[in-house]
N, C-alpha and C positions, 0 to 999 in steps of 0.2 A: 554562537549566541544562544543563551539559555532560552528554552521554551517557556512561554507564559501559558500555564495549563488552564487557567480561567478563560483566557481569550480563546484558547483551543476548543474548550467545552462550548463556549457560546457560539463560535463559528460552526462547530459540528452540528449543534442543535438546530441552527438556522438552516444548514444544508440538508438536514433530515426531514424538514417540516412536511414536504410533500409525500414522502414515503409514510410518515407517521399518520397523515390523514387517511391514506389508503388502508393501512393496517387497521386503523380504528374502524373503517367501514366494513371490513371483513369480519372483525370481532363482533361488531353490532349484529351482522346477519347471522353469524354462528351462534351468538347468545340467543337470538330470537328463536333459532331452530331448537336449541337445547331446552329452553323455557317452554316451548309449545309441547315438546315431548314430555316433559315433567307434568305438564297440566293434563295432556291427553291420558297419560299413564296413571294418573291420580295418585302420585307419590305422597305418602303420608308418614308422619313421624314413627308410627309404630313399626314400620318396615326397617328402621334403623337398627332394631334390637339384634343381638347376636343369638347364635344358637349353639348347640353342642351335639356331640356324637355323629350319627349318620347325617343329620341335617334334613330329614324328610320334611317336606312341605315348608321349607325355608322361605318365608314370604319376602324377606329382603333380598336374598339371592335371586329369586325369580323376578322380582320387580326390577333389580339392577340389570338382568339380562334384557328385560323388556324395553327399558329405556335406551340402552345402548343400540338395540336392534332398530329402534325407531329413529334415533339420531342418525345412525350410519346408513339408513334405508337397507336394512338387511332383513332377510326372512327370519333369521335366528341369530342370537348372540350368546356367547359363553364368557362370562366376566367372573374371574375367580382370583381370591388372594393366594391361592395355592401355586400359581405361576410364580417362579422365583425370578423371571427376568423376561425381556423381550425375546431373547434367543430361545428360552424354553417354550414360549407360545408358538414361535415359528416352527421349532423342532417338533412339537406336538402335531402341528397340521401336517408337516411333511411325512412324519412317521405313520400318521393315520391314513394318509391318502396314497402312499407309495408302498408297493410290495416287490418282491424279488422279480427281476426282469422288466419292471416298468422304468420309465425314463423321466428324469427331471432335467429341465433346461433353464439355466439362468439367462435372462434376456438382456442385461446390461452390464456385461462383463462380470468379473469375479464378485461374489457377494462379500458382505462384511466378514472381518477376520473370524469371529466366533462362529459364523455359519459355515465357514470353510471347514471347521472342526466337525460340525454336525454332518456335513455332507461326505467328508472323508477322502476327497481326491486330491486336494492341495498338499495335504500332509496326513499321515496315518493317525487315525483316531479310533480306539477300540469302541465297538458297538455303534459305529457311524452307519449312515445310509449305505455307503459302499460295502461295508461288511454284511449288511442285510441283503446285498445283491441288487441294489438300486443303480441303474445306469445314470450317468451324468454328462451333460455337455454345457458349455458356455458360448454364448454369442458375443464375440469380442466387440469392443467399442470401435467407432471410426471417428477420427478427430475428436476423441474424448467425449462422444455422444453415442446414444444408442443408434443402432443401424437398422432401419425398417427393412431394407432389402435382404440383409443378412438373417434377420429375424424370420422373414418369410421363407427363405431357403431352409432354414433349420426346422421350422414347423412342418414344411412340406416333406423334408427328408425323414424326420424323426418321429413325427406324430406323438409327442410326449404325453404322458398322463398329466404332468403339472408344468406349468411355466411360472418361474419365479421372477417377480418384478420388485426390485428393491427401490423404494421411493427415495430414500436418502442416499447421499453420496458415499456414506461410510468413510473409511480412511482411503478415499481416492480423490482424484482431481476432477472427476466428471461432475457436472451439474446434477442437482437433485431433480426429481421428476415432478412436474405439475400434473393436476388432474387431466389437463389437455394432452400431455405427453402419454399418460397411461391410456387415455382413450384411443389414441393413435395406435399404440402397441397392441391393445386388446383387439382392435378391429383387424389388425394384420393377422394375429393369432387365430382368431375365430373364422376368418376367411380361409386360412390355409389348413387349419385343424380344428374343426368345430368342437370336438369332444374334449379338447385340452382344457384343463381347469387352470384359470388365471388367478394366481395367488400373489397378493401384494403385501410385502413387508411394509407396513405402514408406520414403523417407528420414526419419531421425530416429525411426522408430517401432519398429524391430526390438527384440524382448525386453522391451518395456515393458509387455507384457501376456502372459497365458498362451497365447493364440492369435496366429497370424499371418494376414494377409488371405486366403491360399489356403484356410485352414481355414474362413473366413467366406464362401466361395463365390466369391472372385475368380478370374479365368482366368490372370492373369500379374501379376508384381510386379518391381520393380526398385529398386536402391538403391546406395549408395556404401559402399566398404570403409574410407573414412576418416571414416565416421560409426559408429554402433553396431556393425555386423556386423564391423568390423575390430578391435574390442577395444583400440583404441589402438596396436596393433602393425603392422597392415597398412600398408605405406608408400604404397600407391596402389591404385587399382582400383575395380571395381564388380561387381555381380552382377545376373543376370536369372534368374527362376525361375517355373515354372508349367507350363502345358499344353505337351506335347511339340512340337506343330505350331508354336506361336507362338514358343517358345524357339528352335527350329531356324531359323525365319524371321529372327530377331534375329541369330543367329549368321552366317548368310549375309550379312547387311547389315554386321556388323562385320568379316568377313573379305572373302569374295567368294562369289557363288552357286556352289554345288557344293563349296565348301571347308568352310564352316560351322565347327563346333567341333573339327575334326580337326587344325587347325593352330594354332600360336601358342606360342612358346618363351618362357622367362623364365630368363635365365642366373643371376640372383641367388638363385634357389631359393624354395621355398614354405613354409619353416618359420614365418615371421612370419604367413603367411595362416592356417595351420592353428592356431597358437597363439593368434592374435588372436581367431579365431572361437570357439575353446573358452573364452577369457576373456570374450567379449562379454556374456553374461548378467550376470556380476558387475560388469563395468565400466559397463555400462548402468545398473545399480542404483546405483552410486556417483554417477553423473551425476544421476540422478533425485533421489536424496537432496540433492544440492547445490542442485538447483532448488527443492525444497520448502523448504530452509533459507533460500534467497535470498528466496522469496516471504514467508516468515514474518518475516525481518528488515525488509524494506522495507515490508511492510504495517504493522508496528509503528511504523515511521518516518513513516507517514502517506501513503504512496504507493499508488496502485491498482496491483494486480497481477493477472496471469491466467496460468495457473490460480491459483485461491485455494490457500492452504497445505492445506486439507482435501480438495481434489478429487483423484480418482484420475488418473493420468497416462496420456496416450496417446502422448506422445513426450517428447523431452528438453527441449523449449523452454519457458523461463520468460520472460514478458513483465513489464516494469516500465514503467509510464507515468511519465516523468521530467519532464514539463511544459514543458521548453524544451531548446534545443540545448546550452546551457552544461552543464546537468546530464547530458546524454548523453555529452558529452566528458569530464567529470569521472568518471563511472561507468567509462568505458572506460579512462581513465588509471589508475583504482584497480585494475582487473582486470589491465591490462598490467604495472603496477608490482609485481604479485604473481605474475608469470609466471616459470617456469623459464628461458625463452628470451627475450632481447630486453626484459628488464625495464627497461632504461634508456631505451627508446623511448617517446616520447609520441605516441599515435594522434591523427590529425587527419582531418577529413571530406575525402573526395576522390572522384573519379569512379572507377568500376570497370566492367569489361567485362560487359555484360548487364544492367546496372541503369540506370534512368531518372533517379534522384536520387543525390546524393552520399551515400556510405556512410561511417559511422565504425565502425571495427573494432579490437577488441583481441584479439590472438591470438598469445601467446608459446608456441607449441607446437613439439613435436619433429618432427611431420610437418606440412609446410606446408599450411594450410587445414584442418586436421583438426578436424572440428566434434564429435568425441567427446572431444577435449581441451578444457579450459575456454576458452571464447571468448565475446565479446559483441559484437554488432553491430546496426545498424539504419540505415535511411534517414533523412536529415535532412529530415524533413517532419512536419507535425502528424499525430497527437497526440504526437509525440516519444517514441516507444516504443523501448526497447532490448530486444533479444532475446538472453538469456543461454542458453547451452547447453554441454553437455559437462562434463568433469571426471573424469579417470580415477582420481583419488584424492580422496575426499570431504573429508579434512582440508585439502587445497589449496582446494577450494571455500569452505570456511568462512573461511579466512584471506583469500581474495581478495574475497569478498563483504563481509566486514567492512571491508576496506580501501576499497573502493568507496564504502561508506556514509560512512566517515570523510572521504573527499575531498569529497563532497557537503555534509556537515554542516559541515566547516571553511569552505567557501565561504559557507554561509549565515550562519554566525557572524561572518564577515568582512564581511558586508553584500552578498554577491553575490545572483544570481537564485535560488539553491537554496533 
Protein backbone atom coordinates (compact mmCIF):
# COMPACT_ATOMS: atom_id res chain seq x y z
CA UNK A 1 0.00 0.00 0.00
CA UNK A 2 1.52 3.37 -0.99
CA UNK A 3 2.66 5.69 1.80
CA UNK A 4 0.67 8.88 2.34
CA UNK A 5 3.59 11.24 2.94
CA UNK A 6 1.44 14.11 4.22
CA UNK A 7 0.01 11.83 6.88
CA UNK A 8 3.51 10.58 7.67
CA UNK A 9 4.72 14.18 8.06
CA UNK A 10 1.86 15.10 10.39
CA UNK A 11 2.32 12.00 12.53
CA UNK A 12 6.07 12.55 12.77
CA UNK A 13 5.60 16.19 13.79
CA UNK A 14 3.17 15.17 16.53
CA UNK A 15 5.59 12.52 17.78
CA UNK A 16 8.44 15.07 17.86
CA UNK A 17 6.56 17.73 19.87
CA UNK A 18 8.07 16.92 23.28
CA UNK A 19 11.61 16.75 21.91
CA UNK A 20 11.14 20.00 20.03
CA UNK A 21 10.02 21.78 23.19
CA UNK A 22 13.18 20.63 25.00
CA UNK A 23 15.39 21.69 22.06
CA UNK A 24 13.79 25.14 22.15
CA UNK A 25 14.56 25.49 25.87
CA UNK A 26 18.23 24.66 25.24
CA UNK A 27 18.35 27.16 22.37
CA UNK A 28 16.82 29.86 24.57
CA UNK A 29 19.43 29.29 27.28
CA UNK A 30 22.31 29.33 24.81
CA UNK A 31 21.01 32.40 23.01
CA UNK A 32 20.86 34.17 26.37
CA UNK A 33 24.48 33.16 27.01
CA UNK A 34 25.66 34.45 23.63
CA UNK A 35 23.67 37.67 23.86
CA UNK A 36 25.07 38.40 27.30
CA UNK A 37 28.62 37.88 26.00
CA UNK A 38 28.06 40.30 23.11
CA UNK A 39 26.73 42.91 25.50
CA UNK A 40 29.53 42.46 28.04
CA UNK A 41 32.18 42.57 25.30
CA UNK A 42 30.60 45.71 23.84
CA UNK A 43 30.51 44.44 20.28
CA UNK A 44 30.20 47.36 17.83
CA UNK A 45 29.75 47.66 14.07
CA UNK A 46 33.19 49.16 13.48
CA UNK A 47 34.71 45.85 14.59
CA UNK A 48 33.23 44.17 11.52
CA UNK A 49 35.68 45.96 9.20
CA UNK A 50 38.39 44.01 7.40
CA UNK A 51 42.12 44.55 7.63
CA UNK A 52 45.10 43.82 5.40
CA UNK A 53 48.73 42.85 5.61
CA UNK A 54 50.00 41.76 8.99
CA UNK A 55 46.76 42.67 10.74
CA UNK A 56 48.37 44.38 13.71
CA UNK A 57 45.79 45.68 16.20
CA UNK A 58 42.93 44.10 14.26
CA UNK A 59 40.00 45.12 16.45
CA UNK A 60 37.54 42.70 14.86
CA UNK A 61 39.86 39.72 15.26
CA UNK A 62 40.58 40.59 18.88
CA UNK A 63 36.91 41.14 19.73
CA UNK A 64 35.89 37.86 18.11
CA UNK A 65 38.44 36.05 20.26
CA UNK A 66 37.04 37.79 23.34
CA UNK A 67 33.44 36.85 22.55
CA UNK A 68 34.26 33.18 21.96
CA UNK A 69 36.28 33.01 25.16
CA UNK A 70 33.40 34.43 27.16
CA UNK A 71 30.73 32.17 25.63
CA UNK A 72 32.80 29.00 26.00
CA UNK A 73 34.06 29.96 29.48
CA UNK A 74 37.67 29.92 28.29
CA UNK A 75 40.73 31.81 29.49
CA UNK A 76 41.55 32.54 25.88
CA UNK A 77 40.24 31.82 22.38
CA UNK A 78 41.73 31.82 18.90
CA UNK A 79 39.12 32.35 16.15
CA UNK A 80 40.54 32.53 12.64
CA UNK A 81 39.33 32.36 9.04
CA UNK A 82 42.75 30.90 8.25
CA UNK A 83 41.75 27.46 9.56
CA UNK A 84 40.65 25.47 6.53
CA UNK A 85 38.60 22.84 8.42
CA UNK A 86 37.85 21.33 11.78
CA UNK A 87 40.62 18.81 11.20
CA UNK A 88 43.04 21.71 10.68
CA UNK A 89 42.14 23.24 14.05
CA UNK A 90 42.48 19.89 15.81
CA UNK A 91 45.80 19.14 14.11
CA UNK A 92 47.09 22.60 15.07
CA UNK A 93 46.40 21.88 18.75
CA UNK A 94 47.95 18.43 18.67
CA UNK A 95 51.04 19.51 16.77
CA UNK A 96 51.50 22.47 19.13
CA UNK A 97 51.15 20.44 22.32
CA UNK A 98 53.00 17.23 21.43
CA UNK A 99 56.71 16.70 20.85
CA UNK A 100 58.86 13.67 20.07
CA UNK A 101 58.55 11.01 22.76
CA UNK A 102 55.36 12.45 24.25
CA UNK A 103 52.15 10.46 24.14
CA UNK A 104 48.63 11.03 22.87
CA UNK A 105 45.78 8.76 23.98
CA UNK A 106 42.36 8.69 22.30
CA UNK A 107 39.83 7.91 25.03
CA UNK A 108 36.76 6.79 23.06
CA UNK A 109 38.09 4.39 20.48
CA UNK A 110 39.49 5.41 17.11
CA UNK A 111 39.03 9.08 16.19
CA UNK A 112 37.39 10.37 13.01
CA UNK A 113 38.86 9.22 9.69
CA UNK A 114 40.68 12.46 8.83
CA UNK A 115 42.19 12.60 12.33
CA UNK A 116 43.61 9.12 11.81
CA UNK A 117 45.64 10.62 8.99
CA UNK A 118 46.87 13.41 11.26
CA UNK A 119 47.97 10.88 13.87
CA UNK A 120 49.45 8.46 11.35
CA UNK A 121 49.11 5.12 13.14
CA UNK A 122 46.04 3.66 11.39
CA UNK A 123 47.63 4.34 8.00
CA UNK A 124 50.85 5.95 6.84
CA UNK A 125 50.60 9.70 6.36
CA UNK A 126 53.64 11.85 5.57
CA UNK A 127 54.40 14.49 8.21
CA UNK A 128 51.95 12.91 10.67
CA UNK A 129 52.35 12.94 14.45
CA UNK A 130 53.83 9.46 14.20
CA UNK A 131 56.56 10.74 11.88
CA UNK A 132 57.25 13.49 14.42
CA UNK A 133 57.93 10.77 16.99
CA UNK A 134 54.72 11.22 18.97
CA UNK A 135 53.52 8.02 20.66
CA UNK A 136 49.88 7.02 20.39
CA UNK A 137 47.40 4.72 22.11
CA UNK A 138 43.65 4.14 21.90
CA UNK A 139 41.30 3.11 24.67
CA UNK A 140 38.84 0.71 23.01
CA UNK A 141 35.11 1.01 23.48
CA UNK A 142 33.19 -1.47 25.60
CA UNK A 143 29.69 -2.32 24.41
CA UNK A 144 30.04 0.59 22.00
CA UNK A 145 30.55 3.11 24.81
CA UNK A 146 33.54 4.74 26.45
CA UNK A 147 35.07 2.58 29.18
CA UNK A 148 35.95 4.49 32.36
CA UNK A 149 37.83 1.56 33.88
CA UNK A 150 39.98 1.14 30.77
CA UNK A 151 40.55 4.91 30.65
CA UNK A 152 41.76 4.83 34.25
CA UNK A 153 44.18 2.00 33.47
CA UNK A 154 45.53 3.79 30.40
CA UNK A 155 46.02 7.07 32.29
CA UNK A 156 47.78 5.27 35.14
CA UNK A 157 50.06 3.33 32.80
CA UNK A 158 50.90 5.95 30.18
CA UNK A 159 50.57 9.34 31.93
CA UNK A 160 50.06 10.91 28.48
CA UNK A 161 50.73 14.52 27.62
CA UNK A 162 47.34 14.82 25.86
CA UNK A 163 44.08 12.89 26.12
CA UNK A 164 41.85 13.29 23.06
CA UNK A 165 38.08 13.19 23.63
CA UNK A 166 36.04 13.21 20.43
CA UNK A 167 32.59 14.50 21.26
CA UNK A 168 30.85 13.40 18.09
CA UNK A 169 30.48 9.80 16.97
CA UNK A 170 32.21 10.41 13.63
CA UNK A 171 31.78 7.47 11.25
CA UNK A 172 31.18 5.03 14.09
CA UNK A 173 28.19 3.49 15.85
CA UNK A 174 29.01 4.76 19.35
CA UNK A 175 26.85 7.43 20.91
CA UNK A 176 28.06 11.01 20.89
CA UNK A 177 29.27 12.39 24.20
CA UNK A 178 27.22 14.74 26.36
CA UNK A 179 28.81 17.29 28.71
CA UNK A 180 27.95 14.86 31.53
CA UNK A 181 29.92 12.11 29.76
CA UNK A 182 32.86 14.46 29.25
CA UNK A 183 32.79 15.44 32.94
CA UNK A 184 33.01 11.77 33.99
CA UNK A 185 35.90 11.11 31.60
CA UNK A 186 37.85 14.22 32.64
CA UNK A 187 37.42 13.37 36.33
CA UNK A 188 38.98 9.94 35.73
CA UNK A 189 41.83 11.43 33.69
CA UNK A 190 42.67 14.09 36.28
CA UNK A 191 42.48 11.61 39.14
CA UNK A 192 44.90 9.18 37.50
CA UNK A 193 47.13 11.65 35.63
CA UNK A 194 46.64 15.24 36.84
CA UNK A 195 49.11 16.75 34.36
CA UNK A 196 47.41 15.30 31.28
CA UNK A 197 45.80 17.91 29.02
CA UNK A 198 42.18 17.01 28.24
CA UNK A 199 41.51 18.09 24.66
CA UNK A 200 37.94 17.86 23.31
CA UNK A 201 37.15 17.71 19.61
CA UNK A 202 34.00 19.82 19.83
CA UNK A 203 32.96 19.55 16.17
CA UNK A 204 29.18 19.14 15.73
CA UNK A 205 28.58 19.59 19.47
CA UNK A 206 28.45 23.35 20.09
CA UNK A 207 25.14 24.61 21.53
CA UNK A 208 23.48 21.19 21.54
CA UNK A 209 23.39 21.29 25.35
CA UNK A 210 23.34 23.94 28.07
CA UNK A 211 27.03 23.39 28.86
CA UNK A 212 30.18 23.26 26.77
CA UNK A 213 33.17 20.94 27.42
CA UNK A 214 35.30 23.56 29.21
CA UNK A 215 32.52 23.88 31.77
CA UNK A 216 32.73 20.10 32.21
CA UNK A 217 36.44 20.27 33.07
CA UNK A 218 38.21 20.04 29.70
CA UNK A 219 41.42 22.05 29.24
CA UNK A 220 41.09 22.97 25.58
CA UNK A 221 38.55 22.55 22.77
CA UNK A 222 38.54 23.11 19.02
CA UNK A 223 35.99 23.16 16.25
CA UNK A 224 34.99 24.39 12.82
CA UNK A 225 33.16 27.59 11.90
CA UNK A 226 31.37 25.88 9.01
CA UNK A 227 29.65 23.64 11.54
CA UNK A 228 27.54 24.79 14.50
CA UNK A 229 29.56 27.77 15.67
CA UNK A 230 29.38 29.61 12.36
CA UNK A 231 25.60 29.63 12.33
CA UNK A 232 25.49 28.94 8.60
CA UNK A 233 26.97 32.35 7.81
CA UNK A 234 30.70 32.05 8.51
CA UNK A 235 32.34 31.40 5.13
CA UNK A 236 35.36 29.54 6.50
CA UNK A 237 37.49 29.12 9.60
CA UNK A 238 37.81 27.43 12.96
CA UNK A 239 38.33 28.16 16.64
CA UNK A 240 40.40 26.97 19.58
CA UNK A 241 39.49 27.87 23.17
CA UNK A 242 40.62 26.92 26.64
CA UNK A 243 43.48 27.51 29.03
CA UNK A 244 45.65 30.44 28.04
CA UNK A 245 48.91 28.48 27.93
CA UNK A 246 47.64 25.88 25.51
CA UNK A 247 45.76 28.30 23.25
CA UNK A 248 48.87 30.46 22.96
CA UNK A 249 50.89 27.38 22.02
CA UNK A 250 48.39 26.65 19.25
CA UNK A 251 48.58 30.27 18.07
CA UNK A 252 52.36 30.00 17.80
CA UNK A 253 51.98 26.86 15.71
CA UNK A 254 49.38 28.48 13.44
CA UNK A 255 51.54 31.54 12.73
CA UNK A 256 55.11 31.31 14.05
CA UNK A 257 56.78 31.09 17.46
CA UNK A 258 56.82 34.57 18.95
CA UNK A 259 54.07 35.87 16.65
CA UNK A 260 51.14 33.93 18.10
CA UNK A 261 47.73 35.56 17.92
CA UNK A 262 48.92 39.12 17.30
CA UNK A 263 48.99 38.79 13.51
CA UNK A 264 46.54 37.69 10.87
CA UNK A 265 44.39 39.97 8.74
CA UNK A 266 41.14 39.28 6.92
CA UNK A 267 40.26 41.75 4.21
CA UNK A 268 36.68 40.54 3.78
CA UNK A 269 35.70 41.67 7.28
CA UNK A 270 34.20 39.92 10.29
CA UNK A 271 30.47 40.64 10.18
CA UNK A 272 29.50 37.14 9.06
CA UNK A 273 31.56 35.59 11.86
CA UNK A 274 29.92 37.76 14.53
CA UNK A 275 26.45 37.39 13.08
CA UNK A 276 26.83 33.64 12.55
CA UNK A 277 28.00 33.04 16.12
CA UNK A 278 25.07 35.07 17.44
CA UNK A 279 22.67 32.96 15.37
CA UNK A 280 24.41 29.66 16.16
CA UNK A 281 22.19 28.51 19.06
CA UNK A 282 19.03 28.98 16.97
CA UNK A 283 20.52 27.46 13.81
CA UNK A 284 21.84 24.49 15.78
CA UNK A 285 18.36 23.95 17.21
CA UNK A 286 16.92 23.97 13.68
CA UNK A 287 19.40 21.27 12.66
CA UNK A 288 18.70 19.13 15.73
CA UNK A 289 14.97 19.33 15.10
CA UNK A 290 15.64 18.15 11.56
CA UNK A 291 17.62 15.20 12.90
CA UNK A 292 14.83 14.21 15.29
CA UNK A 293 12.28 14.47 12.47
CA UNK A 294 14.46 12.30 10.22
CA UNK A 295 14.84 9.69 12.95
CA UNK A 296 11.09 9.60 13.47
CA UNK A 297 10.28 9.24 9.77
CA UNK A 298 12.81 6.53 8.99
CA UNK A 299 12.08 4.56 12.14
CA UNK A 300 8.43 4.50 11.11
CA UNK A 301 9.52 3.22 7.69
CA UNK A 302 11.26 0.27 9.33
CA UNK A 303 14.90 1.40 9.38
CA UNK A 304 17.19 1.38 12.40
CA UNK A 305 18.21 4.86 13.49
CA UNK A 306 20.59 6.28 16.08
CA UNK A 307 19.99 8.34 18.13
CA UNK A 308 16.38 7.25 18.54
CA UNK A 309 13.69 9.92 18.16
CA UNK A 310 13.31 10.09 21.95
CA UNK A 311 17.00 10.47 22.87
CA UNK A 312 18.51 13.78 23.99
CA UNK A 313 21.03 15.01 21.44
CA UNK A 314 24.74 15.61 21.99
CA UNK A 315 25.56 16.66 18.43
CA UNK A 316 23.93 17.27 15.05
CA UNK A 317 24.42 13.84 13.58
CA UNK A 318 21.61 11.42 12.82
CA UNK A 319 22.47 7.96 11.54
CA UNK A 320 20.17 5.80 9.46
CA UNK A 321 21.11 2.18 8.78
CA UNK A 322 20.14 1.80 5.12
CA UNK A 323 21.08 -1.88 4.62
CA UNK A 324 22.85 -1.58 1.25
CA UNK A 325 24.79 0.73 -1.06
CA UNK A 326 21.83 1.38 -3.34
CA UNK A 327 19.75 2.79 -0.49
CA UNK A 328 22.64 5.03 0.56
CA UNK A 329 22.85 6.43 -2.96
CA UNK A 330 19.08 6.90 -3.18
CA UNK A 331 18.98 8.68 0.18
CA UNK A 332 21.73 11.06 -0.90
CA UNK A 333 20.06 11.71 -4.24
CA UNK A 334 16.87 12.59 -2.39
CA UNK A 335 18.70 15.06 -0.15
CA UNK A 336 20.65 16.53 -3.07
CA UNK A 337 17.54 16.96 -5.21
CA UNK A 338 16.00 18.98 -2.37
CA UNK A 339 19.03 21.26 -1.99
CA UNK A 340 19.04 24.98 -2.84
CA UNK A 341 22.38 24.60 -4.66
CA UNK A 342 23.26 21.93 -7.24
CA UNK A 343 19.89 20.19 -6.92
CA UNK A 344 20.40 18.89 -10.47
CA UNK A 345 23.54 16.95 -9.49
CA UNK A 346 23.40 13.21 -8.70
CA UNK A 347 25.86 12.19 -5.95
CA UNK A 348 27.97 9.09 -6.60
CA UNK A 349 30.45 7.28 -4.33
CA UNK A 350 34.04 8.38 -4.85
CA UNK A 351 37.42 8.65 -3.14
CA UNK A 352 37.97 11.69 -0.92
CA UNK A 353 41.20 12.98 0.67
CA UNK A 354 41.68 11.66 4.19
CA UNK A 355 39.25 8.71 3.91
CA UNK A 356 40.06 5.03 3.43
CA UNK A 357 36.73 4.08 1.79
CA UNK A 358 34.74 5.64 -1.00
CA UNK A 359 32.33 8.28 0.30
CA UNK A 360 28.85 9.15 -0.91
CA UNK A 361 27.91 12.73 -0.10
CA UNK A 362 24.94 15.01 -0.70
CA UNK A 363 25.72 18.64 0.01
CA UNK A 364 23.92 21.37 -1.89
CA UNK A 365 25.11 24.14 0.37
CA UNK A 366 25.97 27.84 0.11
CA UNK A 367 29.31 27.35 1.89
CA UNK A 368 31.27 24.45 0.42
CA UNK A 369 31.41 21.54 2.86
CA UNK A 370 29.32 23.35 5.46
CA UNK A 371 28.11 20.67 7.86
CA UNK A 372 25.69 23.05 9.56
CA UNK A 373 23.82 23.20 6.27
CA UNK A 374 21.83 20.10 5.42
CA UNK A 375 24.04 17.32 4.13
CA UNK A 376 24.24 13.54 4.16
CA UNK A 377 27.27 11.35 3.72
CA UNK A 378 28.85 8.07 4.67
CA UNK A 379 31.52 5.55 3.74
CA UNK A 380 30.49 2.79 1.39
CA UNK A 381 31.06 -0.10 3.75
CA UNK A 382 28.98 -2.32 5.99
CA UNK A 383 26.66 -1.73 7.79
CA UNK A 384 25.80 0.93 5.15
CA UNK A 385 25.07 3.82 7.47
CA UNK A 386 24.24 7.30 6.25
CA UNK A 387 25.14 10.26 8.46
CA UNK A 388 22.66 13.11 8.16
CA UNK A 389 23.59 16.45 9.67
CA UNK A 390 22.80 20.12 9.59
CA UNK A 391 19.93 22.17 8.27
CA UNK A 392 19.78 25.91 8.90
CA UNK A 393 16.03 25.93 8.15
CA UNK A 394 13.91 23.20 9.74
CA UNK A 395 11.30 23.29 6.97
CA UNK A 396 14.04 22.47 4.48
CA UNK A 397 14.95 19.39 6.54
CA UNK A 398 11.33 18.23 6.46
CA UNK A 399 11.09 18.53 2.68
CA UNK A 400 14.45 16.89 2.04
CA UNK A 401 13.95 14.00 4.46
CA UNK A 402 10.58 13.16 2.96
CA UNK A 403 12.11 13.34 -0.54
CA UNK A 404 14.86 10.91 0.49
CA UNK A 405 12.23 8.54 1.85
CA UNK A 406 10.26 8.75 -1.38
CA UNK A 407 13.33 7.86 -3.46
CA UNK A 408 13.94 4.73 -1.39
CA UNK A 409 10.31 3.63 -1.28
CA UNK A 410 9.89 4.20 -5.02
CA UNK A 411 12.83 1.87 -5.68
CA UNK A 412 11.32 -0.72 -3.32
CA UNK A 413 7.97 -0.59 -5.16
CA UNK A 414 9.80 -0.92 -8.48
CA UNK A 415 11.46 -4.10 -7.26
CA UNK A 416 14.89 -2.71 -6.26
CA UNK A 417 16.90 -3.59 -3.16
CA UNK A 418 15.25 -0.93 -1.01
